[in-house]
N, C-alpha and C positions, 0 to 999 in steps of 0.2 A: 219442166223436165218429166219426160217420159217415163222412165222408173218409179216413179211416184202414182201414176193413174191408177195401176191395181191397187194400191194402198189405199188410195184418195175415194175407190168405188165400194172398199172396205168400210172405210170409216164414213162413209153413208149407209150402208145398210147397217152399221150397229147404229147409227144413229136410228135409224127407225126400229128396229127391235127392241133399244131402248126406252121407246116412248110411246110401245103401244100397250093396250091393257094381254096381263097373261106373264109369264114366266119364261122370261129369257132365257135361250139353249146357248151357252155357247161353249162348242167343243172344243178342248185344249188344242190351243194353238190356234183358234181361231181370230184371238187378242193380238197376235204378232203375224197375221197371214200366214200362216205357217202356211206349206205346199205340198204335192206328194204326187203321186204318178196311181197308175191303176197297180191292183192289188196284187201284191202283197204291200206295196209301196205308198199305200192311199194314205199315209199318215206318217209323219217322219218321228223320229224320238224327239222329244219336247228338249228345245234349247233353255236352260236355265239362267246361265251367265249371260249378261247383259255384252260380252264381248264376244258373244255366239250371236249375235243379232245385229243388223244394219240400223242406220240411224231413222227409216221410216217404219221399222219393228218398233221402234222403241216408240218415237212419237204415235203410233198406232195404240201400241199399249197403254199408253197414258191416256189417250183418248178415251178407253174405254174405260178405263179407269176412273175416269169423271165423271163418264155417261152414266156409271154404273150407281156412283155416288149420289149423282143429281136424281136419279129415279128412285133411289132409296129414302131422300128427301121430299119428292113431291111427287103425294098419293097422285095426283089427275093424273100422271106417266102411265104407270101401274090400274090404276082402276077408273079411269077416268072413262069419258065418251068423247070419239074422235068425229070432230067436223070440220069437213074442209073448207079453205077458207076461200082460193085458189088454185089453178090446177094446169099446168101448159106442160107442154112436149119436154120441158126441160128442168121447171120447177113443180113442186109441191106445197103449198103453205094449208099445215092443217093444225086446229087447236083441241085441244086435251082437256076437257074438264067437266064439271058436272058434280064434282066430291064435297063439295057446301064449303063455308066460308073459311074453314081452317084449312082448307088445301088450295091454293089457288091456281087460274088457270095456268097453262102452258102453251104458248103457240113455239110452231117446232117450223122452220122453213127449208126446206132440201132443194138444191141446185145440183142436177146431175150433169149439166152443161157445162161447156167449157170455158167459158168466158161468167166474170163478173157480172150479176143480174141485181135490179132493183127490185122489191116486190111488198104489196101494199099487205099492212098488217092494222085490223079492225083498232087495236089500243095502239093511244099514242105513248104511253108511260108503260114502257117494260124494262126488265131487269136480264142482261144476257147472262145465261147460267153458266156457259163455258169459260168467259175470260170476266163475270160478275162486274160488268160496265151497263151503265143505266143508259137507256136509248129512250129517246124523243122523240116525236113524229110518227106518223103513219106509214112511214117506210123504212126499209131495210136494206141494206145491202147482204148480198150472203155471195162469196167468193166462188168461183169455179170447183166442180165437183166437191163441196164443202155444205156445210148447213150450220142453222142457227137456232138456239133454243133459247126461248124468252119468257120468263115468268112475267103473268100479268099483276101487274102493281095497283092495288086501288089508287082512286084519286082523293 
């Protein structure tokens, strides 16, 4: 559905923002992809009720909340070092890590393309932190305009 593309792109932006060192800056309304125009319409009043939001906005807000919670639980995302595993025109797979045994590494796979792709990851034993499912194998599928956040599990 074409209406979802703008929201999907915002999800991709948030996946990056919540998976790199530093303090993520989420300006009010970013979590629902609030729109605006030229000043003074640059940011509209915040819609506080779910009844004021469309389903894409509700889903985006939920995903941002999930990402923020994941970031808070996994130190590698906020304080780790990024290593690119692979990159192409539509995909970027990177590993955040180097924070010691108490903070497992996390692999982020981003697909900015409009078709699902299969990407290689260097670990065959991971946990998808978005839906909390175990993944095995050195390849994972990433949906169109979507991402995966995978915690590396020790063998």
